[in-house]
MARTOR-583794 format. One record per residue (C-alpha): y negated, x, z; residue number from 1. Coordinates in pm, 1 decimal. Example, Ala and Ser with C-alpha at 12.3 -4.5 7.8 and 13.67 -1.06 7.14 Angstrom:
# MARTOR-583794
[markol [450.0,1230.0,780.0],1]
[markol [106.0,1367.0,714.0],2]
//
This chain:
# MARTOR-583794
[markol [-11629.5,8827.2,13166.0],1]
[markol [-11553.1,9166.6,13320.8],2]
[markol [-11599.9,9321.6,13659.9],3]
[markol [-11642.6,9684.9,13761.1],4]
[markol [-11520.6,9815.5,14094.4],5]
[markol [-11675.4,10131.0,14239.7],6]
[markol [-11560.2,10310.0,14554.5],7]
[markol [-11735.2,10609.4,14703.7],8]
[markol [-11462.6,10849.6,14813.5],9]
[markol [-11553.2,11097.0,15087.5],10]
[markol [-11358.2,11394.2,15221.6],11]
[markol [-11458.6,11433.8,15587.2],12]
[markol [-11320.0,11787.4,15593.9],13]
[markol [-11514.5,11924.8,15296.0],14]
[markol [-11801.9,11676.3,15274.3],15]
[markol [-11730.6,11623.6,14904.6],16]
[markol [-11834.2,11289.9,14753.7],17]
[markol [-11668.5,11129.4,14451.1],18]
[markol [-11707.0,10792.9,14279.1],19]
[markol [-11396.8,10609.2,14165.2],20]
[markol [-11458.5,10327.4,13915.7],21]
[markol [-11229.6,10081.9,13740.7],22]
[markol [-11270.9,9779.4,13514.3],23]
[markol [-11103.4,9470.7,13659.0],24]
[markol [-10959.1,9178.0,13463.4],25]
[markol [-10997.3,8815.4,13567.0],26]
[markol [-10692.9,8588.8,13581.8],27]
[markol [-10717.5,8211.1,13546.1],28]
[markol [-10561.2,8086.7,13867.0],29]
[markol [-10409.5,7787.9,13685.9],30]
[markol [-10189.4,8024.1,13482.2],31]
[markol [-10027.5,8177.5,13789.5],32]
[markol [-9688.5,8054.4,13912.6],33]
[markol [-9835.3,7985.5,14255.6],34]
[markol [-10175.6,7982.3,14417.9],35]
[markol [-10319.0,8303.0,14561.3],36]
[markol [-10396.9,8222.8,14925.4],37]
[markol [-10364.1,8554.9,15107.8],38]
[markol [-10627.6,8824.7,15132.3],39]
[markol [-10891.8,8617.6,14957.1],40]
[markol [-11267.6,8679.9,14945.9],41]
[markol [-11427.3,8366.4,14803.6],42]
[markol [-11751.0,8373.8,14599.3],43]
[markol [-11959.5,8057.8,14553.2],44]
[markol [-12252.0,8104.5,14310.8],45]
[markol [-12362.7,7740.9,14344.6],46]
[markol [-12456.0,7807.8,14707.3],47]
[markol [-12784.8,7996.3,14691.0],48]
[markol [-12987.9,8135.8,14979.8],49]
[markol [-13271.9,8386.4,15015.6],50]
[markol [-13410.0,8621.7,14751.8],51]
[markol [-13374.8,8993.6,14821.7],52]
[markol [-13699.1,9144.8,14701.8],53]
[markol [-13586.7,9505.3,14710.7],54]
[markol [-13544.4,9832.4,14896.0],55]
[markol [-13782.5,10095.0,15028.7],56]
[markol [-13850.2,10391.1,15254.4],57]
[markol [-14119.1,10537.7,15478.4],58]
[markol [-14334.6,10817.8,15344.1],59]
[markol [-14447.8,10976.3,15667.9],60]
[markol [-14663.8,11285.5,15698.3],61]
[markol [-14342.6,11477.3,15770.9],62]
[markol [-14170.9,11356.8,15453.4],63]
[markol [-14477.9,11414.1,15238.2],64]
[markol [-14536.1,11759.8,15389.1],65]
[markol [-14180.1,11865.7,15305.9],66]
[markol [-14205.7,11724.1,14953.9],67]
[markol [-14542.0,11894.6,14899.1],68]
[markol [-14384.5,12234.6,14972.5],69]
[markol [-14116.0,12192.1,14707.0],70]
[markol [-14145.7,12324.5,14355.6],71]
[markol [-14275.1,12041.7,14134.5],72]
[markol [-13939.8,11994.8,13962.6],73]
[markol [-13757.2,11971.7,14297.6],74]
[markol [-14013.4,11725.8,14434.4],75]
[markol [-13982.8,11505.6,14125.3],76]
[markol [-13605.5,11514.9,14154.9],77]
[markol [-13620.4,11414.1,14521.8],78]
[markol [-13868.0,11134.4,14453.1],79]
[markol [-13649.7,11010.5,14167.0],80]
[markol [-13370.4,10946.9,14415.5],81]
[markol [-13584.4,10668.6,14561.9],82]
[markol [-13824.6,10574.4,14283.9],83]
[markol [-13694.2,10490.1,13941.3],84]
[markol [-13395.3,10318.4,13784.3],85]
[markol [-13144.3,10598.1,13848.1],86]
[markol [-13216.4,10604.5,14221.6],87]
[markol [-13291.2,10330.2,14471.1],88]
[markol [-13550.3,10161.4,14245.4],89]
[markol [-13764.8,10132.7,14558.5],90]
[markol [-14016.7,9849.2,14570.5],91]
[markol [-14159.1,9912.2,14917.9],92]
[markol [-14320.5,10207.8,15096.1],93]
[markol [-14407.0,10215.4,15465.3],94]
[markol [-14693.8,10439.8,15578.8],95]
[markol [-14816.6,10497.1,15933.8],96]
[markol [-15181.0,10441.1,16029.6],97]
[markol [-15295.0,10760.7,16205.4],98]
[markol [-15028.6,10981.4,16361.5],99]
[markol [-14675.7,10879.8,16452.4],100]
[markol [-14383.1,11086.1,16581.3],101]
[markol [-14323.5,11206.1,16225.4],102]
[markol [-14666.7,11366.3,16197.2],103]
[markol [-14727.3,11739.2,16229.1],104]
[markol [-14984.0,11684.7,16507.9],105]
[markol [-15151.9,11392.8,16679.4],106]
[markol [-15458.8,11265.4,16495.1],107]
[markol [-15673.5,10957.1,16442.1],108]
[markol [-15927.8,10857.9,16178.8],109]
[markol [-16209.5,10851.5,16437.5],110]
[markol [-16178.8,11143.8,16677.1],111]
[markol [-16395.3,10987.5,16951.7],112]
[markol [-16460.8,10613.5,16911.5],113]
[markol [-16642.2,10600.7,17245.5],114]
[markol [-16907.0,10842.0,17115.5],115]
[markol [-16896.7,10663.9,16776.5],116]
[markol [-16862.3,10288.4,16847.8],117]
[markol [-16981.6,10201.3,16495.2],118]
[markol [-16696.5,10411.2,16349.8],119]
[markol [-16938.1,10600.9,16126.5],120]
[markol [-16715.3,10910.6,16139.6],121]
[markol [-16409.1,10719.6,16016.5],122]
[markol [-16217.2,10932.0,15765.0],123]
[markol [-15872.5,10943.3,15604.0],124]
[markol [-15921.6,11306.7,15504.0],125]
[markol [-15604.7,11398.0,15694.4],126]
[markol [-15404.1,11161.1,15472.6],127]
[markol [-15540.2,11331.0,15160.5],128]
[markol [-15369.4,11653.9,15259.6],129]
[markol [-15006.0,11545.0,15219.4],130]
[markol [-14951.4,11168.9,15227.6],131]
[markol [-15177.4,11037.3,14952.4],132]
[markol [-15092.8,11294.4,14680.3],133]
[markol [-14716.4,11252.8,14723.2],134]
[markol [-14733.4,10873.6,14751.6],135]
[markol [-14936.3,10858.8,14430.8],136]
[markol [-14675.4,11074.0,14256.2],137]
[markol [-14401.4,10840.3,14378.5],138]
[markol [-14591.0,10532.8,14260.7],139]
[markol [-14627.1,10684.7,13913.6],140]
[markol [-14247.3,10725.2,13896.3],141]
[markol [-14158.2,10374.4,14014.0],142]
[markol [-13975.0,10151.0,13769.7],143]
[markol [-14132.0,9831.4,13902.6],144]
[markol [-14418.4,9710.3,14120.0],145]
[markol [-14436.8,9871.7,14464.4],146]
[markol [-14591.8,9712.1,14773.4],147]
[markol [-14710.6,9930.5,15062.0],148]
[markol [-14669.0,9837.7,15428.6],149]
[markol [-14917.3,9994.1,15673.1],150]
[markol [-14815.8,10014.3,16039.3],151]
[markol [-15010.7,10155.4,16337.5],152]
[markol [-14827.0,10342.3,16613.7],153]
[markol [-15126.9,10360.6,16848.1],154]
[markol [-15497.4,10276.8,16858.1],155]
[markol [-15731.5,10566.3,16947.9],156]
[markol [-15627.5,10690.5,17289.9],157]
[markol [-15977.4,10643.9,17432.9],158]
[markol [-15934.9,10263.7,17407.7],159]
[markol [-15601.3,10245.0,17592.5],160]
[markol [-15468.7,10199.1,17943.9],161]
[markol [-15249.8,10474.1,18101.0],162]
[markol [-14879.7,10506.5,18003.7],163]
[markol [-14605.2,10260.6,18097.9],164]
[markol [-14316.1,10482.8,17992.1],165]
[markol [-14085.3,10366.1,18273.8],166]
[markol [-14011.1,10044.3,18081.0],167]
[markol [-13804.9,10222.1,17815.8],168]
[markol [-13430.9,10221.0,17765.8],169]
[markol [-13353.5,10591.7,17724.6],170]
[markol [-13027.1,10515.0,17543.3],171]
[markol [-13222.7,10362.9,17255.3],172]
[markol [-13495.0,10627.1,17229.5],173]
[markol [-13295.4,10947.6,17232.2],174]
[markol [-13199.4,10988.4,17598.0],175]
[markol [-13440.4,11271.2,17681.9],176]
[markol [-13632.1,11312.9,18007.2],177]
[markol [-14006.8,11357.8,17985.0],178]
[markol [-14273.0,11442.0,18240.0],179]
[markol [-14540.2,11175.4,18204.8],180]
[markol [-14891.5,11172.8,18346.0],181]
[markol [-14937.7,10804.8,18423.1],182]
[markol [-15298.8,10845.5,18536.1],183]
[markol [-15457.2,10924.1,18198.4],184]
[markol [-15436.1,10737.4,17867.0],185]
[markol [-15303.5,10905.1,17553.6],186]
[markol [-15161.9,10822.5,17214.3],187]
[markol [-14807.8,10866.4,17349.2],188]
[markol [-14599.5,10697.4,17621.1],189]
[markol [-14733.1,10350.1,17553.6],190]
[markol [-15021.6,10201.2,17741.8],191]
[markol [-15206.5,9898.5,17607.3],192]
[markol [-15522.1,9845.9,17407.7],193]
[markol [-15796.9,9726.6,17642.1],194]
[markol [-15917.1,9383.3,17537.6],195]
[markol [-16280.9,9494.3,17521.6],196]
[markol [-16176.7,9708.5,17222.6],197]
[markol [-15984.8,9441.1,17031.8],198]
[markol [-16283.4,9384.3,16802.4],199]
[markol [-16334.2,9754.7,16737.6],200]
[markol [-15963.2,9805.7,16662.7],201]
[markol [-15972.3,9514.0,16417.6],202]
[markol [-16261.5,9679.9,16231.8],203]
[markol [-16075.1,10012.8,16238.2],204]
[markol [-15762.9,9861.7,16079.7],205]
[markol [-15964.1,9685.8,15810.3],206]
[markol [-16145.6,10011.9,15730.6],207]
[markol [-15808.6,10186.9,15698.3],208]
[markol [-15668.5,9921.9,15465.1],209]
[markol [-15980.4,9930.6,15251.6],210]
[markol [-15978.8,10311.8,15237.4],211]
[markol [-15622.5,10308.0,15105.7],212]
[markol [-15703.4,10036.0,14852.3],213]
[markol [-15998.4,10245.4,14735.2],214]
[markol [-15750.6,10530.1,14674.2],215]
[markol [-15550.5,10302.9,14445.5],216]
[markol [-15263.7,10252.4,14692.6],217]
[markol [-15114.4,9901.2,14650.7],218]
[markol [-15134.8,9794.0,15014.6],219]
[markol [-14986.4,9446.8,15045.2],220]
[markol [-14857.6,9431.2,15401.7],221]
[markol [-14971.6,9514.0,15754.4],222]
[markol [-14762.9,9502.7,16070.1],223]
[markol [-14987.9,9470.1,16373.4],224]
[markol [-14795.7,9724.1,16582.9],225]
[markol [-14492.9,9945.0,16537.3],226]
[markol [-14237.0,9871.1,16810.8],227]
[markol [-14454.5,9640.0,17014.4],228]
[markol [-14253.8,9680.0,17335.9],229]
[markol [-14164.3,10051.2,17320.6],230]
[markol [-14354.0,10304.0,17533.0],231]
[markol [-14201.4,10603.4,17358.2],232]
[markol [-14277.5,10972.7,17420.3],233]
[markol [-14455.7,10968.8,17086.7],234]
[markol [-14745.9,10757.9,16960.4],235]
[markol [-14698.0,10403.7,17091.1],236]
[markol [-14874.2,10097.9,17230.8],237]
[markol [-14744.2,9791.4,17414.0],238]
[markol [-14825.2,9433.5,17315.5],239]
[markol [-14688.0,9106.3,17448.0],240]
[markol [-14646.3,8821.1,17204.1],241]
[markol [-14947.3,8650.4,17356.6],242]
[markol [-15162.3,8964.3,17328.2],243]
[markol [-15062.7,9021.7,16967.5],244]
[markol [-15143.2,8657.1,16893.7],245]
[markol [-15485.3,8679.0,17059.0],246]
[markol [-15567.2,8994.4,16865.1],247]
[markol [-15471.7,8852.4,16525.9],248]
[markol [-15624.2,8508.5,16571.8],249]
[markol [-15953.6,8600.6,16733.7],250]
[markol [-16024.5,8950.8,16606.0],251]
[markol [-15816.0,9092.9,16321.3],252]
[markol [-15792.7,8790.9,16092.7],253]
[markol [-16166.1,8709.7,16115.3],254]
[markol [-16239.1,9073.7,16030.6],255]
[markol [-16003.6,9054.5,15734.2],256]
[markol [-16178.8,8738.9,15616.5],257]
[markol [-16514.9,8917.1,15627.4],258]
[markol [-16370.9,9195.5,15410.5],259]
[markol [-16209.3,8956.9,15164.1],260]
[markol [-15859.4,9074.2,15260.6],261]
[markol [-15728.3,8755.3,15422.4],262]
[markol [-15452.0,8607.6,15210.8],263]
[markol [-15421.8,8931.0,15011.0],264]
[markol [-15255.9,9141.4,15282.4],265]
[markol [-14940.9,8990.6,15434.8],266]
[markol [-14929.2,9000.7,15814.9],267]
[markol [-14606.2,9090.8,15997.1],268]
[markol [-14547.1,9079.8,16370.3],269]
[markol [-14300.4,9241.6,16612.4],270]
[markol [-14178.2,9538.8,16400.4],271]
[markol [-13922.2,9630.7,16665.0],272]
[markol [-13554.3,9588.1,16752.3],273]
[markol [-13373.1,9262.4,16685.5],274]
[markol [-13245.8,9210.4,17036.7],275]
[markol [-13581.1,9105.5,17190.4],276]
[markol [-13746.1,8968.6,16878.8],277]
[markol [-13707.4,8599.3,16957.5],278]
[markol [-13895.9,8600.3,17286.8],279]
[markol [-14190.9,8792.5,17143.8],280]
[markol [-14206.1,8597.3,16817.6],281]
[markol [-14170.8,8257.1,16983.1],282]
[markol [-14453.4,8340.8,17224.7],283]
[markol [-14674.6,8437.3,16931.4],284]
[markol [-14582.4,8140.6,16712.6],285]
[markol [-14642.3,7886.8,16993.1],286]
[markol [-15004.6,7863.6,16872.2],287]
[markol [-14996.3,7680.0,16535.6],288]
[markol [-15331.9,7823.3,16424.2],289]
[markol [-15219.6,8180.9,16486.0],290]
[markol [-14874.7,8111.1,16341.7],291]
[markol [-15033.9,7999.1,16015.9],292]
[markol [-15174.2,8348.8,15967.4],293]
[markol [-14832.7,8520.0,15989.2],294]
[markol [-14629.8,8587.6,15675.5],295]
[markol [-14318.1,8735.1,15830.5],296]
[markol [-14129.5,8920.3,16098.8],297]
[markol [-14045.3,9290.7,16077.6],298]
[markol [-13752.3,9433.8,16272.2],299]
[markol [-13554.1,9755.1,16340.3],300]
[markol [-13185.3,9822.7,16407.0],301]
[markol [-13176.4,10061.2,16704.2],302]
[markol [-13035.4,9831.3,16974.4],303]
[markol [-12732.9,9695.7,16787.7],304]
[markol [-12634.4,9427.8,16537.6],305]
[markol [-12792.5,9107.2,16675.7],306]
[markol [-12750.5,8950.2,16332.0],307]
[markol [-12765.0,8608.7,16497.1],308]
[markol [-13128.5,8679.3,16582.3],309]
[markol [-13210.9,8668.5,16212.0],310]
[markol [-13021.6,8342.8,16167.8],311]
[markol [-13208.1,8185.5,16458.8],312]
[markol [-13547.2,8303.6,16337.8],313]
[markol [-13478.0,8188.6,15982.4],314]
[markol [-13365.7,7850.3,16113.9],315]
[markol [-13681.7,7799.3,16317.7],316]
[markol [-13927.2,7960.5,16073.6],317]
[markol [-13764.6,7917.9,15729.1],318]
[markol [-14079.7,7999.9,15532.5],319]
[markol [-14138.3,8341.1,15694.6],320]
[markol [-14014.1,8667.8,15542.4],321]
[markol [-13750.3,8862.6,15736.4],322]
[markol [-13807.6,9233.0,15673.3],323]
[markol [-13595.7,9521.0,15796.4],324]
[markol [-13873.3,9777.9,15836.5],325]
[markol [-13702.4,10079.5,15994.6],326]
[markol [-13366.4,10243.7,16058.2],327]
[markol [-13233.3,10595.5,16100.4],328]
[markol [-12940.6,10763.7,16277.2],329]
[markol [-13044.0,10871.0,16628.2],330]
[markol [-12937.7,11234.5,16593.4],331]
[markol [-13034.1,11537.6,16389.5],332]
[markol [-12873.4,11567.9,16045.7],333]
[markol [-12500.5,11623.4,16083.1],334]
[markol [-12533.0,11695.4,16457.0],335]
[markol [-12367.7,11426.3,16673.7],336]
[markol [-12456.5,11617.6,16992.6],337]
[markol [-12834.1,11606.3,16938.5],338]
[markol [-12900.3,11243.4,17031.0],339]
[markol [-12756.4,10896.4,17065.7],340]
[markol [-12535.2,10920.9,16758.3],341]
[markol [-12347.6,10604.1,16667.6],342]
[markol [-11977.7,10595.8,16738.2],343]
[markol [-11917.2,10276.2,16545.5],344]
[markol [-11760.1,10430.9,16234.9],345]
[markol [-11396.0,10380.3,16148.0],346]
[markol [-11302.1,10724.0,16282.5],347]
[markol [-11443.9,10626.6,16622.9],348]
[markol [-11381.1,10969.3,16770.9],349]
[markol [-11700.2,10974.5,16974.2],350]
[markol [-12000.4,11203.6,16943.2],351]
[markol [-11847.8,11507.0,17119.2],352]
[markol [-11551.7,11534.6,16882.2],353]
[markol [-11702.1,11466.1,16541.3],354]
[markol [-11762.1,11730.5,16279.1],355]
[markol [-12092.9,11721.2,16087.9],356]
[markol [-11907.1,11562.3,15795.4],357]
[markol [-11759.2,11294.1,16019.3],358]
[markol [-12102.6,11234.8,16168.9],359]
[markol [-12256.0,11177.4,15824.3],360]
[markol [-11965.5,10951.8,15737.6],361]
[markol [-12025.8,10740.6,16048.1],362]
[markol [-12393.2,10706.6,15951.6],363]
[markol [-12300.5,10577.0,15606.6],364]
[markol [-12058.9,10321.3,15749.3],365]
[markol [-12322.2,10204.7,15999.7],366]
[markol [-12578.5,10157.6,15724.1],367]
[markol [-12341.1,9957.0,15505.9],368]
[markol [-12236.0,9741.8,15800.9],369]
[markol [-12595.1,9671.7,15902.6],370]
[markol [-12717.3,9592.0,15551.5],371]
[markol [-12426.4,9354.1,15483.4],372]
[markol [-12489.5,9178.1,15815.1],373]
[markol [-12862.9,9152.1,15751.1],374]
[markol [-12813.1,9014.8,15398.7],375]
[markol [-12576.7,8748.3,15526.0],376]
[markol [-12826.2,8640.3,15793.6],377]
[markol [-13140.2,8604.6,15583.0],378]
[markol [-13298.2,8948.4,15530.3],379]
[markol [-13532.7,8959.6,15228.9],380]
[markol [-13685.6,9309.6,15229.8],381]
[markol [-13530.2,9637.5,15346.3],382]
[markol [-13721.9,9955.5,15429.7],383]
[markol [-13562.0,10268.1,15575.8],384]
[markol [-13741.8,10524.1,15794.5],385]
[markol [-13812.8,10878.3,15665.1],386]
[markol [-13735.2,10933.4,15300.2],387]
[markol [-13650.6,11295.5,15380.9],388]
[markol [-13641.4,11531.5,15683.9],389]
[markol [-13539.2,11892.8,15736.0],390]
[markol [-13224.3,12018.5,15909.1],391]
[markol [-13393.8,11992.7,16251.3],392]
[markol [-13461.8,11623.7,16194.4],393]
[markol [-13833.2,11697.6,16160.7],394]
[markol [-14082.2,11854.2,16162.3],395]
[markol [-14267.4,11635.0,16410.9],396]
[markol [-14523.4,11675.4,16685.1],397]
[markol [-14279.6,11583.6,16964.1],398]
[markol [-13936.2,11717.7,17052.3],399]
[markol [-13611.0,11594.1,16907.8],400]
[markol [-13546.3,11472.6,16559.1],401]
[markol [-13344.9,11218.3,16364.7],402]
[markol [-13150.9,11213.5,16038.4],403]
[markol [-13250.1,11069.0,15700.2],404]
[markol [-13075.1,10995.5,15368.5],405]
[markol [-13220.0,11308.6,15201.8],406]
[markol [-13234.4,11652.8,15365.7],407]
[markol [-13487.3,11923.5,15282.5],408]
[markol [-13312.7,12259.8,15298.2],409]
[markol [-13470.5,12584.3,15421.8],410]
[markol [-13544.2,12695.0,15064.5],411]
[markol [-13719.7,12361.3,14992.0],412]
[markol [-13447.5,12227.1,14771.4],413]
[markol [-13286.3,11902.9,14892.2],414]
[markol [-12943.0,11752.1,14941.0],415]
[markol [-12810.5,11399.1,14942.5],416]
[markol [-12612.5,11268.0,15238.1],417]
[markol [-12321.3,11029.2,15206.9],418]
[markol [-12555.5,10775.4,15360.6],419]
[markol [-12788.9,10811.1,15061.8],420]
[markol [-12496.1,10768.0,14823.0],421]
[markol [-12404.5,10444.7,15000.3],422]
[markol [-12764.4,10322.7,14986.0],423]
[markol [-12796.8,10400.1,14615.4],424]
[markol [-12470.7,10222.3,14538.6],425]
[markol [-12586.0,9918.4,14736.7],426]
[markol [-12921.8,9918.4,14555.4],427]
[markol [-12752.2,9939.8,14215.9],428]
[markol [-12526.4,9648.8,14308.9],429]
[markol [-12794.1,9423.7,14463.0],430]
[markol [-13110.0,9462.0,14255.4],431]
[markol [-13467.7,9354.4,14335.6],432]
[markol [-13492.9,8979.6,14288.0],433]
[markol [-13124.1,8913.3,14361.0],434]
[markol [-13036.3,8584.4,14531.2],435]
[markol [-12768.9,8577.3,14799.2],436]
[markol [-12480.5,8343.9,14716.6],437]
[markol [-12208.2,8191.2,14929.0],438]
[markol [-11900.7,8389.0,15028.1],439]
[markol [-11606.5,8364.8,15264.7],440]
[markol [-11371.5,8635.4,15393.8],441]
[markol [-11017.9,8618.6,15523.0],442]
[markol [-11047.9,8880.0,15797.8],443]
[markol [-11305.7,9038.4,16024.6],444]
[markol [-11177.1,9374.5,15898.1],445]
[markol [-11344.9,9306.1,15562.6],446]
[markol [-11722.0,9266.5,15561.8],447]
[markol [-11875.3,9121.7,15246.3],448]
[markol [-12203.1,9008.8,15095.2],449]
[markol [-12264.6,8875.0,14745.8],450]
[markol [-12579.4,8822.4,14537.6],451]
[markol [-12669.2,8704.8,14187.8],452]
[markol [-12894.7,8960.3,14018.4],453]
[markol [-13185.7,8869.5,13787.5],454]
[markol [-12973.1,8966.4,13483.6],455]
[markol [-12709.3,8709.2,13584.5],456]
[markol [-12455.6,8959.4,13712.7],457]
[markol [-12307.9,8913.2,14057.4],458]
[markol [-12299.4,9210.1,14292.9],459]
[markol [-12048.0,9216.4,14575.5],460]
[markol [-12054.6,9457.6,14870.6],461]
[markol [-11720.8,9512.6,15046.6],462]
[markol [-11667.1,9726.4,15355.7],463]
[markol [-11312.9,9785.9,15480.3],464]
[markol [-11330.9,9830.6,15859.4],465]
[markol [-10952.0,9834.0,15903.8],466]
[markol [-10758.1,10149.7,15983.4],467]
[markol [-10561.7,10130.0,15659.2],468]
[markol [-10612.5,10070.0,15289.5],469]
[markol [-10628.4,9708.2,15179.4],470]
[markol [-10620.6,9513.4,14855.5],471]
[markol [-10817.0,9189.0,14837.7],472]
[markol [-10830.2,8904.2,14589.2],473]
[markol [-11175.7,8792.2,14475.5],474]
[markol [-11183.3,8424.0,14381.9],475]
[markol [-11469.0,8259.2,14193.5],476]
[markol [-11474.4,7937.4,13992.1],477]
[markol [-11099.7,7904.7,13955.3],478]
[markol [-11047.2,8266.9,13851.7],479]
[markol [-10905.8,8560.2,14045.4],480]
[markol [-10964.7,8933.8,14048.8],481]
[markol [-10630.9,9040.4,14192.1],482]
[markol [-10558.3,9335.2,14418.1],483]
[markol [-10905.9,9487.8,14435.1],484]
[markol [-10846.2,9818.8,14614.1],485]
[markol [-11044.5,9879.1,14934.7],486]
[markol [-10968.8,10222.7,15081.2],487]
[markol [-10990.7,10236.0,15457.0],488]
[markol [-11334.8,10288.0,15604.8],489]
[markol [-11505.6,10283.1,15267.9],490]
[markol [-11778.8,10094.2,15085.1],491]
[markol [-11657.3,9931.6,14765.9],492]
[markol [-11880.5,9743.7,14523.1],493]
[markol [-11787.1,9500.7,14251.2],494]
[markol [-12031.6,9400.8,13976.5],495]
[markol [-11930.9,9093.9,13777.2],496]
[markol [-12114.3,9070.4,13446.2],497]
[markol [-12323.7,8767.5,13367.3],498]
[markol [-12146.3,8653.1,13049.0],499]
//
């Protein structure tokens, strides 16, 4: 039995990326003169936990617009980075219902639902311009089955109450100041769906799902609301756990039953940051009848680790899917000064001092850290935010912009970030259908997760958070991989073959 170690080397001065690989040899611990007890990462295949169903990304109007402007060969190359065996082998796509912040303009499938209460003018013609053609091209390239998640950012503005933007934490949503008219409803700055329109909104969502299914899009999931407690300066709507429960139980689910969609489309609630998930989810799940209609909980990463939240939710609701449904760095590509850029990388110089290369490096470290933590606490599906953005972090219909793993250049070619290289390496190490196995680590400076892949191989993710290079000893079943090199501040993977 062999093992292959891969380390992604990154030069923060030049931005150059290199992969260093080596074949490692197992040693039977019984043949050694003394036991290896220092620097050990233990692997325990007999301890099995959740199945990781795969990786995915969001194909927003922004991403699909940029891809549609590329030459066909460039677009296929970009899509292959996510879809297909040589890329991320993505199994999930997230698509917004009507406009979101990563749309070119605000829009909705019924322009005026007050004038058209029967929704006779409902149309997804806007989606046929960019989203549907590119998504269909991606689906044709996928190496395995793909499941689509639909998520609404806002109901039609005519059905909503005025904004409640003052509830937001500016540090989480980009830190910008906005002038808000709190007297008139709109798609942006939150507000709530008036209860007298719950039934109409349920019909609207079912019509949207059916329209996508009619286009051949494999819709398999619906989250009731993106970021249910965020009144952002872009398309948004506020829901309490009790309101979301009332809507699903008494309006949406009955409408789905009428359309024959109940039980065919998985329902996810919350779809927001981990740090307030428990209160909202517990309030929803307090009604057993409503709880029985929920397949899982979707969450984002923007307010910090809160890995324990996943452990608590899995402990209380062990048969529900935990799905990471969105993440992105809160700054423009390579620009630490443009937003709330993370300072949690090993360099830890702070946003004002980091070069673009150091900024990208910090993003990659943050992604690896978050994915390892999520895997160890029960995550089963992982979906990133935009598949690709331009150098402004857009385009989008509101100000600001955030980074993504792929960048569309001004000439409509694309480039890969270090973050993408980390994601691809993780996806090649932990494949769709992998089962998390037990592990133990000797130090908080080494973060690790381990999974058994469907082919029997074991993939190990190792992140060295120390300020110096380390060598660790992997122990499994009485055998040792000695002195596995972990360069400082670097993701290292080890794949142990299944023989």
